[in-house]
C-alpha positions as CSV (number, residue, x, y, z in Angstrom):
1,M,80.1,94.5,65.2
2,L,83.6,95.1,64.7
3,K,85.8,92.7,62.7
4,V,87.9,91.9,65.6
5,E,84.6,91.0,67.6
6,S,83.5,88.8,64.7
7,D,87.0,87.2,64.8
8,F,86.9,86.6,68.3
9,I,83.6,84.9,68.5
10,N,85.0,82.2,66.2
11,Y,87.2,81.0,69.4
12,V,84.3,81.1,71.8
13,D,83.4,77.6,73.4
14,G,79.6,77.4,74.3
15,D,80.3,75.1,77.1
16,Y,82.1,77.7,79.2
17,W,82.1,80.8,77.5
18,D,79.3,82.7,75.8
19,V,79.2,85.7,73.6
20,M,77.7,88.7,75.4
21,T,74.5,90.1,74.4
22,D,74.1,94.0,74.1
23,A,72.2,93.8,77.4
24,E,75.1,92.0,79.3
25,K,77.5,94.1,77.7
26,C,75.6,97.0,79.1
27,N,75.5,95.5,82.6
28,F,79.0,94.5,82.6
29,M,80.1,98.2,81.6
30,R,77.9,99.7,84.4
31,E,79.3,97.3,87.1
32,L,82.8,97.9,85.9
33,T,82.4,101.6,86.2
34,R,81.1,101.4,89.7
35,E,83.9,99.0,91.0
36,L,86.9,100.8,89.2
37,Q,88.7,103.3,91.1
38,D,91.6,105.7,90.2
39,H,94.1,103.3,91.8
40,H,93.2,100.3,89.6
41,P,95.2,99.7,86.5
42,L,92.0,99.5,84.4
43,W,90.9,103.0,85.4
44,G,90.3,105.2,82.5
45,I,91.2,102.6,79.8
46,D,88.2,101.7,77.2
47,V,87.3,98.4,77.2
48,L,85.1,96.3,74.9
49,P,83.4,93.6,76.4
50,L,83.2,90.5,74.5
51,T,82.6,87.0,76.4
52,K,81.3,85.9,80.0
53,C,82.3,82.6,81.6
54,N,79.2,80.5,82.6
55,S,80.9,79.0,85.6
56,S,82.2,82.4,87.2
57,D,82.0,85.9,87.4
58,D,84.9,86.3,84.6
59,Y,84.4,88.4,81.5
60,M,87.0,88.7,78.7
61,A,87.3,92.4,77.1
62,L,89.2,93.7,74.3
63,L,91.8,96.6,75.3
64,P,92.7,99.4,72.9
65,N,96.2,97.7,72.3
66,N,94.5,94.4,71.1
67,Q,95.3,92.8,74.3
68,V,92.6,90.9,76.2
69,A,91.5,91.5,79.8
70,I,90.0,88.6,82.0
71,I,88.2,90.6,84.4
72,H,86.5,89.1,87.6
73,L,83.8,91.5,88.6
74,T,82.4,91.2,92.4
75,W,78.8,92.7,91.5
76,S,79.0,94.7,94.9
77,R,77.3,97.5,92.9
78,R,79.9,100.0,94.9
79,P,83.4,101.0,94.3
80,E,86.0,98.5,95.3
81,L,89.1,98.3,97.4
82,P,92.7,98.1,95.9
83,G,93.0,94.8,94.1
84,C,89.4,94.6,92.8
85,P,88.3,93.8,90.6
86,S,90.7,91.2,89.9
87,F,92.1,90.9,86.3
88,E,94.6,89.2,84.1
89,I,96.0,90.6,80.8
90,L,96.6,88.2,77.8
91,P,98.8,89.7,75.2
92,S,96.5,89.1,72.3
93,I,93.2,87.4,71.1
94,E,95.1,84.5,69.9
95,A,96.5,84.1,73.4
96,S,92.8,84.0,74.9
97,R,92.0,80.7,72.8
98,S,93.7,78.7,75.8
99,Y,90.6,79.5,77.9
100,F,88.3,78.1,75.4
C-alpha cells in the first residue's frame, strides 16, 4: 500500500464511505475502462481507486497530480456518451475530507 493510500484511509468514515478491497478496485478499473471514451477528460489519466460510497455509485480515486476525482460510474458495461461517467475534481486529499 502506498503511503498516500494509508494516509487517505485515516479520513474514511465507514458509515458512508469504505476503503475498496483489491477485488473492488479491479472491478472499478474494468468498468471505468469500459465507460471512458477519448472525449472524456479522464481519458488516458492513470487513476488509483481508493474508496467507494455506500449509498451511491460514487468512487474516489487519486490522480497523478495528487488531486482526487469523485467518479460516478453508470455500470452500463459499455462505452458511455459524452458527459458520462460524471466526475468532480477535488484539489487535494485534504479537500476530500468534507465528504467523510
